N, C-alpha and C positions, 0 to 999 in steps of 0.2 A: 612284812608286806604280803598281801595276797598276790597271786599270779593270775593274769588274764591271758588266755590263749585264743587266738583267732584261727578259724578254719576256712578252707575253701575260698570263695570269691571275696569274703571279708578280709582275709589275709592278703590276697593278691592286690586288691584295690587300695588298701590302706598302707601297704608296705611294712606292716608289723605282723609278727607271728606270736611273740610272747612279750608281755609288758608287766612290770611290777606295778601294782596299784595300791592306793591307800583309800580308806573309807570305812565308816562304821557299818554301812549297809550297802546293798547292791545299787540302790538309787544314787548314792553319793559317788560310788566308783564310776558308774556310767556317765554321770554329769561331769566328771573331771578328766575324762579321757582326752588324748590328743585330738585335734581337729580332723585329721585324716580318718581316724577310726570312727569318730562321730558321724562324718559324712557317709561312710559306708553303711553304718548301722541305720541311719535315717533313710538312705536309699532303699534298703531292703527290710525296713522295720516290720512289715506284715509277715515276713518269713523267717525272722531271727528267732532262734531257740537259745535260751540261756540256761546253762547247767552250772551248778555249784557242787563240786565234789561228786560229779557224775549224776546228780539228781536234778531234774528239770524244775525250775522255779518260775513263778508267775507274779508273786508279790515282791517287788523290788525293795520297797521301803521297809517291809517287815523282815527281809532276809538279812540277818546280821552276819557279819563276816569276822573271821579271825585271821591272824597272820599266816596260818597254814593252809588256808582255803585256795582252791583252784577253780577259776571261773572259765568256762568254755563258751564261746559264741560261735554258733554255726547256723546254717540255713536249712530249712526244710527241704528234703529231697524227695522228688516224686518220680514215678516211673511205672512201667507196666509190663 
């Protein structure tokens, strides 16, 4: 199983920090997440950054996953 790690407000609001996930691609994984995580992602969807093994991904359906992959969900941070 791949590992999904949540960071920042996504972690705080969903109550999850690490989740073992199954799916052939990133789209399947995100579709099958627990409801609390989905709600947080939906709430901040314009600001969510998705990383697979440390590299940012944009094409969820085309991003194939293996059992060793680590998926990170975090939010864009701004400041000045």
